[in-house]
N, C-alpha and C positions, 0 to 999 in steps of 0.2 A: 503493499499499500504506498502511495505517495504522500499520504499526508489525512487531516480529518475529513476534509471535504471529497476524499476517495475512499472513504470507510463509513459509509452512511448506514445506520441500523434500519431495520424493517419500518419502525414507526416513522423515522426521519423521512426514508422515501415514500412512504405511503403521504405524509404531509406536502412533501415538495410536488408529486404528483398528482394529488387530490384523489387518490385511490384509498380503498380500502385494505387493510393488513390482508383480509380474508383473500382479497384477489391476489396480493401479491404471493401469499401461500399457494394458490391456485396455480398460479402461474409458473411456480418453483418447480410444483408437482408434474406438470405439463412438457417442463423442459423448456418452456419458452423465456421465461430470464430468470436465470438460477443465478443466485449472486455469488460473487466470485472469492468470497472469502469468508472465514469463520473467526470470533475472539477466541481466547486462552477459554472462556464459559462454552465456548459453540454455539453463540448465537450467530445468526446470519449478518453478513455487513455485504454492503454493495459498494462497488465500484463507478468510477465516471462511464466506463464502457458497460456496464451493468444499467446505468439510467439512461444511457443513449439507447439501447437495447428495447428498454420498457417501454420508452416514447415512442420507438418506432412501433413496437405493438398497439398501442392507444391510439396512434395515427390510423395505422390498418382496421383496429374496430371500429374507430370513429366511420370509416368508409365504409362498412358492413363486411367488411372480410373476417371470415369463421377462423377460428382459432387453429386448426389443424393446417387449413393454406398459410396461416400467418408464419406458424414455425417452418412450413416447406419452404415459404418466400426468405424468410431470414437466414435460414441454414445452407440456403444454396450458395455453393463453392464461388460462382463469379459474380456474385452480388454484393457489393459494399455499400456503406451508410449513403453515398451521394445518390447511387443508383435508386435504391429504395426512398428517397426525397424526393427523386425526379418522379417516380412513379406515382408517390402518393398526391404530388403537384399537378400531374396531368389527370387522375380521378377527382380532384378538388376542381379543377378547371371545366370539366365537363357538368361539375354538380352546380357550379357557379352559373354556367350557361344555362343550363336547364331551369333553375332556378328565377333566372334574371329572363328566360323567356315566358315563363309562368307570371312573372309579375307584370310583363307589357300585356299579356292575356286578359289580367285581371283589370287593369288600367282600363284595355279597350273596351271589355264590357259596360264597365262601371260609365265610361263616356257614353258608349251607346244609351245605357238606360237613362243616362241623365237625358239626354236629348229625346226621350221617347219612345225609341226604335227598337222593335222587336225583331229579334234576328232569328232565321231562319235556322233549322238542324245544320244545312251545311254550311252555314257560314259560323255558325257555333262550334264545330268541328274545323273549320278552316283557323278561327282565331285561338281554340285550345288545343289543337294538333292531338297526337296519340301518346306522347312519351309519358305515361303517369307513371309515377314510382309509389304512391302510396298503398296499393295493392299490393307491393313487396314485401310489406310489414309482416303481413302472415307469415310469408317464407321465412323471413328472418326470425320470427318470433318462434314457430316449428322448428328452425335447423338449431336455435340456440338450447331450446326447452322441452321440445319434442319427447326427449325421451325421461322426461320427470315426472313424478306423481304429481306436481302441481300442473301440468301442462294437461294430463289426462282429467285430472279434477275440473279445471277450468274449463274444459271442452266440455264435458258433462253436463256441469250446471248452468251453462251458458246455453248449452241447447233443449236446456226446459225452461228457459225464462220467458216471459211473455211480454209484450209492449208496454203494458203496467207495470212491470217488475222496471223494464230500462229506465222508463219517465221516475220511478221511486229512486231508483241508484242515480240517475241524473240530477236530481233534486237534492239528494242526501250529498252528494260530492259538491254539489255546488256551494251547500250551505259549509260544509264541511271545511271548504277552503276558503269560503268568505270568513270564518270562524279564524283559520290559522293565519290569513293575512292581519284581522284584526288584533291579535295576541301579538304578533310579532309587532307591528306597530305601536302596540302599548308598553312594549319591553319586556314581554314575560321572558321569564330566561328558562332555556332547557334544563329539566331537571326538576323545575319546578311543580308544584300538586298539579298546578294549571296546564303545562307544557304536557306533563304525563297524561293529563286526561286526554288532550288532543292527541297524543301518539295511541293511545289506544283504542279511539277513536277511528284514525286512521287506519291501524292493523285492523279494525272490526271490518272495515268497507272492504279490505285485501281479502278478509277471509268468506266474504260474499262470493269471490271466484274459486279458492283453493286454500288451505289449511295453510296458516302464516304464524310460525311460533316467531320469539322475538330475535333470535338468530337469523330466520328467512326477512325479519321485517328490515333487521340491518342493509342485508343484502341485496333486497329491492330499493331500498330508499338511496343507497349508493349513487344508482342509476339516475337519480334527480339532478346531482351535479356532472355526472360522466357522460351523460345521453342528451345533446342540444335539445331533443326532442321534448323530454322530460323537463329539464331545466328551462325552456322555453315557455312550456306551458306555466309553470309556476311562478316563472319571473313575471309573466302578464298581470297575474295578478297583483304581484308587489314586489319589487325588487329586492334581492337577498331572501327571498321567500324558500328557494329550493334549498340552499347553504342552513338557513335556518331551521327549515324541517329535518333536515339528516340530523344535523346537531338535537334534536327534539328526540327524534327515533332511538339516536345511539345514547342519549343521556339517559332513556328511559328502560333501554335494553341492562345496561349495565347495572339496575339494580335486581334484575332477575337472579336469582342463584343458579349457578350451573357448574358442572364439575370443573377439574382444573385441567389446562389444557394439555393435548399431546405431545412428547418430547419433540416430534419435528417442527414444532412451531414456535423453537425457540431460535 
């Protein structure tokens, strides 16, 4: 190790990259980001190169690449860091172009509606095009969690839900998120009784779809800051709400008794 900044602990790297320790342990187990050293007490320590690889993984994940493919890409003998950055930049360029085109389409429809003009189906297709990405989210979710009990429970429970059920869920979710935003604006602190009650309401909202213990709750909440779609959703409610909610969930989960961590988590 070349210095303090080249021997970071799991917790330091988690805070640096804004990911959970659980995620780092998972990446280690998969061989995606394996810490390059250990302390005398056998705690993981990460080098600058390890952190660089972590950011490469996170960038590919943000772009929708599955973990197995990311590992294959990063371990390719003929690909260096610059190669990966250029590839990521190219994918980002395509995404930016797509979103820019969508924004122009929305602006065009707004203008037409403002002028009181109705669009024919052919005109609508010409404006909107057919490069839709929203329908891919279901495939992405299937890829990430399709072999889990939570996925099976979610599919089973949602298949039985009626239109009334969905309206109730929407109403309850809106009320919960409004209460979360109001609590944050009032300065409610994570770990306080009010914050814990809100965390439990939030966990209960997830349990409508699948069983969600406190560890699972923390795992799910981590996506609220790591995934732009979730982060944007909460930030529209109130600036800083995504990070505050994650802190609330984690503080509440820490109060739940649990067994000692396994040796490999050191």
